[in-house]
C-alpha positions in Angstrom: -42.5 -56.2 -67.1 -42.7 -54.0 -64.0 -44.4 -51.2 -65.9 -47.1 -53.7 -67.1 -47.8 -54.8 -63.6 -48.0 -51.3 -62.3 -50.3 -50.3 -65.1 -52.6 -53.2 -64.3 -52.8 -52.0 -60.7 -53.5 -48.4 -61.6 -56.2 -49.2 -64.2 -58.2 -51.4 -61.9 -61.9 -50.5 -61.9 -63.5 -49.7 -58.5 -67.0 -49.0 -57.2 -68.1 -46.6 -54.6 -69.7 -47.8 -51.3 -72.8 -45.8 -52.2 -73.8 -48.3 -54.8 -76.0 -50.9 -53.3 -77.2 -53.7 -55.5 -80.2 -55.6 -54.3 -80.5 -58.8 -56.3 -82.3 -62.1 -56.1 -79.5 -63.6 -54.0 -80.4 -61.4 -51.0 -81.2 -58.1 -49.5 -79.3 -55.8 -47.1 -81.9 -56.5 -44.4 -81.1 -60.3 -44.6 -77.4 -59.8 -44.0 -78.0 -57.1 -41.3 -80.3 -59.6 -39.5 -77.5 -62.2 -39.7 -75.0 -59.7 -38.2 -77.3 -58.7 -35.4 -77.9 -62.3 -34.5 -74.2 -63.1 -34.5 -73.5 -60.2 -32.1 -76.5 -61.0 -29.9 -75.6 -64.7 -29.6 -71.9 -63.9 -29.0 -72.8 -61.5 -26.1 -74.9 -64.2 -24.6 -72.2 -66.9 -25.0 -74.7 -69.0 -27.0 -73.0 -71.8 -29.0 -75.7 -71.5 -31.7 -73.6 -68.6 -33.0 -71.2 -71.1 -34.5 -73.8 -72.1 -37.1 -73.7 -68.6 -38.6 -70.1 -68.9 -39.8 -68.4 -70.9 -42.5 -66.1 -73.6 -41.3 -63.1 -71.6 -42.6 -64.3 -68.2 -41.4 -61.7 -65.8 -40.0 -62.8 -63.7 -37.0 -60.4 -61.0 -35.7 -61.2 -58.9 -32.6 -58.8 -56.2 -31.4 -56.0 -57.6 -33.7 -56.4 -61.1 -32.3 -57.8 -64.1 -34.1 -60.9 -65.3 -32.2 -61.8 -69.0 -32.4 -64.7 -69.0 -30.0 -67.0 -66.6 -28.0 -66.4 -63.8 -27.2 -65.5 -63.2 -30.8 -65.9 -59.4 -30.9 -63.9 -56.6 -29.5 -65.3 -55.2 -26.2 -67.5 -58.2 -25.5 -66.4 -60.1 -22.4 -67.0 -63.8 -21.7 -69.6 -64.9 -19.2 -72.8 -64.6 -21.2 -74.4 -62.0 -18.9 -74.2 -59.1 -21.3 -76.2 -57.8 -24.2 -75.5 -55.9 -27.4 -77.3 -53.0 -29.0 -76.6 -51.8 -32.5 -76.2 -48.1 -32.9 -75.5 -48.0 -36.6 -75.4 -50.5 -39.5 -75.1 -50.4 -43.2 -75.1 -53.3 -45.7 -74.1 -53.6 -49.3 -75.0 -56.7 -51.4 -73.3 -57.6 -54.6 -74.5 -60.9 -56.0 -73.5 -63.7 -53.6 -71.3 -61.4 -51.4 -72.2 -58.8 -48.9 -70.5 -56.6 -46.4 -71.9 -55.0 -43.3 -70.4 -52.2 -41.2 -71.8 -52.0 -37.7 -71.3 -49.9 -34.5 -72.4 -51.7 -31.4 -72.3 -51.4 -27.6 -72.0 -54.2 -25.2 -73.5 -53.7 -21.7 -73.1 -55.9 -18.7 -75.4 -54.5 -15.9 -74.1 -57.0 -13.3 -70.5 -55.8 -13.6 -71.6 -52.2 -14.5 -69.6 -52.3 -17.7 -70.2 -50.9 -21.1 -67.9 -51.2 -24.1 -68.2 -49.8 -27.6 -67.1 -51.7 -30.8 -67.1 -51.4 -34.5 -67.1 -54.3 -36.9 -66.9 -55.2 -40.6 -68.5 -58.5 -41.7 -68.1 -60.2 -45.1 -70.9 -62.6 -45.8 -71.4 -65.1 -48.6 -74.7 -66.6 -49.9 -74.4 -70.3 -49.6 -77.4 -72.2 -50.7 -80.5 -70.6 -49.2 -78.8 -68.8 -46.4 -76.1 -66.3 -45.7 -72.9 -67.3 -43.8 -70.2 -65.1 -42.3 -66.8 -65.7 -43.9 -64.9 -62.9 -42.2 -65.4 -60.5 -39.4 -63.1 -57.9 -38.0 -63.9 -55.8 -34.9 -62.1 -53.3 -32.8 -62.8 -50.8 -30.1 -62.6 -47.1 -30.8 -59.5 -45.4 -29.4 -60.1 -43.1 -26.4 -59.7 -39.9 -28.5 -62.2 -41.0 -31.2 -65.8 -39.9 -30.9 
């Protein structure tokens, strides 16, 4: 029995991240726009960000579950900061999509800037995309 279970795990078929399927359900640009909006609204402390997530979405920032803004690692509360995206890539497979993004949060009032990296999993629900999972963290001091 154990051998059958191990064989099933080993023979699992995988796909490479380079394969991007653009199908009728959506495009990478649509999910990237959703992610950019989520980060922008979160940095501003805007409650409209809540509408971008499913009711059961799981958001983790720096290893802590986040239930409200600020949801993302490196972003502090107060609503006086802004986010810029330095890199983003999206992959769409049918009704699901995942987006990898590097961002920078800047608060000129406090003279603070923080870097972050996030992975979003989005699902097509009806006519729009919703975030079902997001995980963000800040790079370690020795990482570039």
